N, C-alpha and C positions, 0 to 999 in steps of 0.2 A: 818506759815511755811508749805509748801506742801511736802509731801513725794514723793521721786523719785520712779518711777516704776522700778521694777527689770525685766530685760529681760533675757530670756534664751540664752544660747550660740547658735548662729545661725549656726555656723560651723558644729555642730553635727547633723544637719538635714539630711534627706535622700538625698537631692540634693547636699550636700557638697562633694567636691572632696577628694579623698582618695589616698594614696600612699602605695605601698607594700615595706616593708623593710625586708631584709634578714640578719640574723646573720651568718656569714660564717667563722669567725676565732675565736679561743678560747681566753678567757680572762686570761688564765694562764700567769703569769709573766707580767701582766699589772697593772697600778696603781689602787688603790681601787676605785677612782672616775670613771674610765672607766667601771669597773664592775658594779658599782651602776647605771650608765647611761644605760647600756645594760638591766639591770633588770627593770629599771623604764619605759622602752619602752614596757615591757611586755614579754620579751624573757625568756624562761626557758630551751630551748634545742638548741644545735648547729644546724645550717642549717634550723632553723625554719623561717617561713615567717609570718609576722603580717601585718595587715592593720591598718593604722593610718591616722588621718586627715592631709591633705596637708596644713600645716601652716608653718609660718616662724620658730616657736619654734621647731617643729618636725624636719624640715630640718636642723636647727642649731644643734640639738642633734646628728643627723647622721653625720654632718660635723665635729663634735668634734672627732669622732672615725672612720674615713673612712677606717682604717686598720682592723676594726672589722665588720662593717656594710656596706651594700650597698642597694641602691634603685633599685628594680627590675621592669623591664618593664612589664606592664600588658598584658597578652596574654590569649588565651583560655585555654591552658594547665595549666597556673598558677591559673586561676580563678575557675577551676573545679577540684581542687586537691581532691583526695579521692572519687570522684564520680564513681559509677559503669559504666562500659562501655558496 
């Protein structure tokens, strides 16, 4: 019986595509599952933007709560947030 080789996740490599997701509406008065989903994507503050792998599972999570999260288009102003001018 031969052992199967474990391969790392190829999506997390430097060449993998990424999407920017913004949390733009509060989770007050939303079901607990919506709050947990927002936290599981790594959000801690309102209007925060996080970068996640562009995969079907990530897009599906955003699609579950479109009233709370949105996918942001990448631009120079978004990619250099907090940089000194």
